[in-house]
C-alpha positions as CSV (number, residue, x, y, z in Angstrom):
1,M,6.4,-9.3,25.7
2,E,6.3,-13.1,25.4
3,L,8.8,-14.6,22.9
4,I,8.9,-18.0,21.4
5,Q,11.7,-18.4,18.9
6,V,12.0,-20.9,16.0
7,K,14.4,-23.8,16.6
8,K,15.9,-23.3,13.1
9,S,15.6,-20.4,10.7
10,R,14.2,-21.0,7.2
11,R,16.3,-18.1,5.8
12,E,18.9,-20.3,4.1
13,E,16.1,-21.8,2.0
14,V,15.3,-18.4,0.4
15,D,17.0,-17.0,-2.7
16,F,17.4,-13.4,-1.7
17,E,18.8,-12.5,-5.2
18,H,15.5,-13.3,-6.9
19,L,12.7,-12.3,-4.6
20,G,9.1,-12.0,-5.8
21,F,6.5,-10.1,-3.8
22,G,4.7,-11.6,-0.8
23,E,5.7,-15.2,-1.6
24,V,8.0,-16.1,1.3
25,F,7.6,-15.1,5.0
26,S,10.1,-14.5,7.8
27,D,10.6,-16.8,10.8
28,H,8.3,-15.0,13.3
29,M,5.0,-13.2,13.6
30,L,3.6,-10.9,16.3
31,V,0.2,-11.6,17.8
32,M,-1.9,-9.6,20.2
33,D,-5.5,-10.1,21.3
34,Y,-8.1,-7.6,22.3
35,R,-10.6,-8.6,25.0
36,D,-12.4,-7.1,28.0
37,G,-12.0,-3.6,26.4
38,E,-8.2,-3.5,26.0
39,W,-5.3,-4.8,23.9
40,C,-3.4,-7.6,25.8
41,E,0.3,-8.2,26.1
42,P,1.8,-8.9,22.6
43,R,3.7,-12.1,21.9
44,I,6.1,-13.1,19.2
45,M,6.0,-16.7,17.9
46,P,7.1,-18.8,14.9
47,Y,5.2,-17.9,11.7
48,G,2.6,-20.6,11.1
49,P,-1.0,-21.6,11.1
50,M,-3.6,-20.1,13.5
51,E,-6.6,-22.1,14.7
52,V,-9.9,-20.3,14.4
53,Y,-13.6,-21.4,14.8
54,P,-15.7,-21.8,11.6
55,A,-18.2,-19.3,13.0
56,M,-15.6,-16.6,13.5
57,C,-17.5,-13.5,12.5
58,S,-14.8,-11.9,10.3
59,L,-15.0,-14.9,8.0
60,H,-18.6,-14.2,7.4
61,Y,-19.1,-10.4,7.7
62,G,-15.7,-9.0,6.9
63,Q,-14.9,-7.0,10.0
64,M,-11.2,-6.8,9.3
65,I,-8.5,-4.3,8.2
66,F,-4.9,-4.4,7.2
67,E,-1.8,-2.2,6.5
68,G,1.4,-2.5,4.5
69,L,4.7,-0.8,5.1
70,K,8.4,-1.6,4.6
71,A,11.7,-1.9,6.3
72,F,14.9,-1.1,4.4
73,Y,18.6,-2.0,4.9
74,A,20.4,1.3,4.8
75,R,23.9,1.8,3.5
76,N,25.2,2.5,7.0
77,G,23.9,-0.9,8.2
78,A,20.8,0.5,10.0
79,I,17.3,-0.7,9.3
80,H,14.9,2.0,8.3
81,L,11.1,2.3,8.6
82,F,9.6,4.9,6.3
83,R,6.8,7.0,8.0
84,P,5.4,4.3,10.3
85,D,3.5,7.1,12.1
86,K,1.5,7.8,8.9
87,Y,0.7,4.1,8.4
88,H,-0.4,3.8,12.0
89,E,-2.7,6.9,11.5
90,R,-4.2,5.2,8.4
91,M,-4.6,1.9,10.3
92,N,-6.6,3.7,13.0
93,L,-8.7,5.4,10.3
94,S,-9.6,2.0,8.9
95,C,-10.3,0.7,12.4
96,R,-12.8,3.5,13.0
97,R,-14.6,2.8,9.8
98,L,-14.9,-0.9,10.6
99,C,-15.7,-0.5,14.3
100,I,-12.4,-2.1,15.4
101,P,-10.6,-0.9,18.5
102,Q,-7.8,1.6,17.7
103,M,-4.2,1.2,18.9
104,D,-1.7,3.6,20.4
105,F,1.3,4.4,18.3
106,S,3.7,3.3,21.1
107,L,2.2,-0.1,21.1
108,F,2.2,-0.3,17.3
109,I,5.8,0.9,16.8
110,E,7.4,-1.1,19.7
111,G,5.8,-4.3,18.4
112,L,7.2,-3.6,14.9
113,K,10.6,-2.9,16.2
114,A,10.7,-6.0,18.3
115,L,9.7,-8.3,15.5
116,I,12.0,-6.7,12.9
117,R,15.0,-6.8,15.3
118,L,14.4,-10.5,15.9
119,D,14.1,-11.2,12.2
120,K,16.7,-8.6,11.1
121,E,18.5,-11.1,8.9
122,W,15.4,-11.3,6.8
123,V,15.7,-7.7,5.7
124,P,17.2,-7.9,2.2
125,K,20.5,-6.1,1.7
126,K,20.1,-5.6,-2.0
127,K,19.0,-2.1,-3.1
128,G,15.5,-2.2,-4.6
129,Y,14.5,-4.9,-2.2
130,S,12.9,-4.6,1.2
131,L,11.1,-6.3,4.1
132,Y,7.3,-5.9,3.5
133,I,5.4,-5.6,6.8
134,R,1.8,-6.6,6.9
135,P,-0.1,-5.7,10.1
136,F,-3.8,-6.8,10.1
137,I,-6.7,-7.0,12.6
138,F,-9.7,-9.3,12.4
139,A,-12.8,-9.8,14.6
140,T,-12.7,-13.1,16.5
141,D,-16.1,-13.5,18.2
142,S,-18.0,-16.6,16.9
143,F,-21.5,-15.9,15.9
144,L,-23.8,-15.8,12.9
145,G,-25.5,-12.4,12.8
146,V,-24.5,-9.0,11.7
147,K,-23.1,-7.1,14.7
148,V,-19.9,-5.7,16.0
149,S,-17.5,-8.2,17.6
150,E,-16.2,-7.8,21.2
151,T,-12.8,-9.5,20.6
152,Y,-10.1,-9.1,18.0
153,R,-6.7,-10.3,17.0
154,Y,-3.8,-8.2,15.7
155,V,-1.1,-10.0,13.7
156,V,2.0,-8.7,12.0
157,I,3.8,-10.9,9.4
158,T,6.8,-9.9,7.3
159,S,8.0,-10.9,3.9
160,P,11.3,-10.1,2.1
161,V,10.3,-8.7,-1.3
162,G,11.5,-7.5,-4.7
163,A,9.5,-5.4,-7.2
164,Y,5.7,-5.4,-7.0
165,Y,5.1,-5.1,-10.7
166,K,7.0,-7.3,-13.1
167,E,7.6,-4.1,-15.1
168,G,9.5,-2.7,-12.2
169,I,10.1,1.0,-12.8
170,N,9.2,0.6,-16.5
171,P,5.8,2.0,-17.5
172,V,2.6,0.0,-17.0
173,K,-0.5,-0.1,-19.1
174,L,-3.9,0.8,-17.6
175,I,-7.5,0.5,-18.8
176,T,-10.7,2.1,-17.4
177,S,-13.7,0.0,-16.4
178,T,-17.1,1.0,-17.7
179,E,-19.0,-1.9,-16.2
180,Y,-17.7,-1.9,-12.6
181,I,-17.0,0.6,-9.8
182,R,-14.5,0.3,-7.0
183,A,-16.2,2.6,-4.4
184,A,-18.7,5.4,-3.8
185,K,-18.9,8.2,-1.2
186,G,-20.0,6.8,2.1
187,G,-18.6,3.4,1.4
188,L,-15.3,1.7,2.2
189,G,-13.1,3.3,-0.4
190,A,-10.9,5.1,2.1
191,A,-10.4,2.1,4.4
192,K,-7.8,-0.5,3.9
193,T,-10.2,-3.4,4.3
194,P,-10.3,-6.7,2.3
195,A,-13.8,-5.9,0.9
196,N,-12.3,-2.8,-0.7
197,Y,-9.9,-5.1,-2.7
198,A,-12.3,-8.0,-3.3
199,A,-14.4,-5.7,-5.4
200,T,-11.5,-5.1,-7.8
201,L,-10.5,-8.7,-8.4
202,L,-12.8,-9.6,-11.3
203,P,-12.2,-6.3,-13.2
204,A,-8.4,-6.7,-12.6
205,E,-8.5,-10.3,-14.0
206,E,-10.4,-9.2,-17.0
207,A,-7.9,-6.3,-17.6
208,K,-4.9,-8.7,-17.3
209,K,-6.5,-11.0,-19.9
210,K,-6.6,-8.1,-22.3
211,G,-2.9,-7.4,-21.7
212,F,-3.2,-4.5,-19.1
213,T,-1.4,-4.2,-15.8
214,Q,-4.3,-2.8,-13.8
215,V,-7.6,-1.0,-13.9
216,L,-7.7,2.8,-13.8
217,W,-10.8,3.4,-11.6
218,L,-13.3,6.2,-12.4
219,D,-15.8,7.6,-9.8
220,G,-18.9,5.5,-9.1
221,I,-21.5,8.2,-9.8
222,E,-20.6,10.0,-13.0
223,R,-18.1,7.4,-14.2
224,K,-15.7,10.1,-15.5
225,Y,-13.5,11.4,-12.7
226,I,-10.2,9.5,-12.1
227,E,-9.9,8.0,-8.6
228,E,-7.0,5.5,-8.3
229,V,-5.6,2.3,-9.6
230,G,-6.3,-0.9,-7.7
231,T,-3.0,-0.8,-5.9
232,M,-1.9,2.8,-6.3
233,N,-3.0,6.4,-6.1
234,M,-2.7,8.3,-9.4
235,A,-0.9,11.5,-10.4
236,F,-0.5,13.5,-13.6
237,V,1.8,16.2,-14.8
238,I,0.0,18.6,-17.2
239,D,1.7,21.9,-18.2
240,D,4.3,21.4,-15.4
241,E,1.5,21.0,-12.8
242,L,1.3,17.9,-10.6
243,I,-2.4,16.9,-10.3
244,T,-3.8,14.1,-8.1
245,P,-7.4,13.3,-7.2
246,P,-8.5,14.7,-3.8
247,L,-9.2,12.6,-0.7
248,E,-13.0,12.7,-0.6
249,G,-13.7,9.4,1.1
250,T,-13.5,7.1,-2.0
251,I,-9.8,6.6,-2.4
252,L,-7.1,5.4,0.0
253,P,-5.1,8.2,1.7
254,G,-1.7,6.8,0.4
255,V,1.4,7.5,2.5
256,T,3.5,7.6,-0.7
257,R,0.9,10.0,-2.2
258,D,1.3,12.3,0.8
259,S,5.1,12.0,0.5
260,V,5.0,12.9,-3.2
261,L,2.9,16.0,-2.5
262,H,5.3,17.1,0.3
263,L,8.3,16.7,-2.0
264,A,6.8,18.4,-5.0
265,R,5.8,21.4,-2.9
266,A,9.3,21.5,-1.4
267,W,10.6,21.6,-5.0
268,N,8.3,24.6,-5.7
269,M,6.2,22.6,-8.2
270,K,2.7,23.7,-8.8
271,V,0.6,21.1,-7.1
272,S,-3.2,20.6,-7.2
273,E,-5.4,18.1,-5.4
274,R,-8.5,18.3,-7.5
275,K,-10.9,16.3,-9.6
276,I,-9.5,15.4,-12.9
277,S,-11.6,13.6,-15.5
278,I,-10.5,11.0,-18.0
279,D,-11.6,13.3,-20.8
280,E,-9.3,16.0,-19.4
281,V,-6.4,13.6,-19.5
282,F,-7.1,12.4,-23.0
283,S,-7.6,16.0,-24.2
284,A,-4.3,17.1,-22.6
285,S,-2.6,14.2,-24.3
286,K,-4.0,15.2,-27.7
287,D,-2.9,18.8,-27.2
288,G,0.6,17.8,-26.1
289,R,0.2,19.1,-22.6
290,L,0.1,15.7,-20.8
291,Q,3.8,15.2,-19.8
292,E,3.6,12.3,-17.3
293,A,1.3,9.9,-15.5
294,F,2.3,7.7,-12.6
295,G,1.0,5.7,-9.7
296,T,2.2,6.1,-6.1
297,G,2.1,3.4,-3.5
298,T,4.0,1.5,-0.8
299,A,4.5,-1.6,-2.9
300,A,5.7,0.0,-6.1
301,V,6.8,3.4,-4.7
302,I,6.5,5.2,-8.1
303,S,5.1,3.3,-11.1
304,P,5.1,5.3,-14.4
305,V,2.1,4.8,-16.7
306,G,2.9,4.5,-20.4
307,E,-0.5,3.8,-21.9
308,I,-4.1,4.4,-20.9
309,Y,-7.1,2.8,-22.7
310,H,-10.6,4.3,-22.4
311,Q,-13.7,3.3,-24.4
312,G,-11.7,2.1,-27.4
313,E,-9.2,5.0,-27.4
314,K,-5.6,4.9,-26.4
315,I,-3.1,7.5,-25.4
316,V,0.7,6.9,-25.1
317,I,2.4,9.0,-22.4
318,N,5.9,10.3,-22.7
319,D,6.8,7.8,-25.5
320,N,6.1,5.0,-23.0
321,K,9.1,6.1,-20.9
322,I,9.5,7.2,-17.3
323,G,9.3,11.0,-17.0
324,P,11.7,13.3,-15.2
325,V,9.2,14.1,-12.3
326,A,8.5,10.4,-11.7
327,Q,12.2,9.6,-11.8
328,K,13.1,12.4,-9.5
329,L,10.4,11.3,-7.0
330,Y,11.5,7.7,-7.2
331,D,15.1,8.6,-6.6
332,E,14.3,10.9,-3.7
333,I,12.0,8.5,-1.9
334,T,14.1,5.4,-2.4
335,G,17.2,7.4,-1.5
336,L,15.5,8.1,1.9
337,H,14.6,4.5,2.2
338,Y,18.2,3.4,1.9
339,G,19.9,6.3,3.8
340,E,21.3,7.9,0.7
341,K,19.4,11.2,1.0
342,V,19.1,13.7,3.8
343,D,15.8,13.2,5.8
344,R,14.5,16.7,5.9
345,F,11.0,15.8,7.0
346,G,11.8,13.4,9.8
347,W,10.2,10.5,7.9
348,I,12.8,7.8,8.8
349,F,12.5,5.7,12.0
350,T,15.5,3.6,12.8
351,V,14.8,0.1,14.2
């Protein structure tokens, strides 16, 4: 692996006590090109601009994917990666959907480890903070015309981060959208590709102007079944049952979602992956059976939902406080992140 190190680190310029999310970037990045049918030798170089041609096809036709995972400074001084094998699996799923060459796990994990070891001082030591890792792949052929590229570039950048939502672990407010849809079966809903997120920008901005944190997306056909939030999968606790929408090709197969399901089943909770309508949620709230609602995702981990607005009606969940299930899940997952809990499932990879 080729290595070009920075002459002077920028770390001292960063306030590690007051980190935002994705606003500052570590000293180095990993770059690897695909050509002649194979991934070439990776190289690590200083984080900085990349030169591309204006006709680069991914700029015009969107043939690109990305991932997002985190590294954590554990209490024993080790650096932990949480379930990188699942993030790699999802990355390859996105690659298949976008006709991008897949990557072996060994190549993926060794590249991550080399980059993080080099920039290990960028991993925040404060609990609740982490090093966000953003791998992404984009097509690099230059042409104007809709076809599959023959060359690609894989890049990994890292960013020391704090909480994703300004609310932190406090409940967020969601609103449904009746005018827009995020995805439909057969589309890109299950792929982590920029187009999937571009479709949510305008509705999310409109929601924020109304005082909401995010949009709670409904299905694209009947406009009644809950799918996900723009940055999280969704889960509900109704009559002591944990319910989350199923993976049917329209929502992202979240790694945190999968972890939550594993943990809940290990705790002998009743768990269902099934369709759940917005009407069912509102009805359960009115009947006093809706105990909790929360989002699950890499960025926020667990984000409790305090209010949901739908077609002029509002429900308040658990008195706008985090519920016991959400709190237990948050404590367990973050405890694994920082080496405070026993890793029963083999989810932690040490860098």
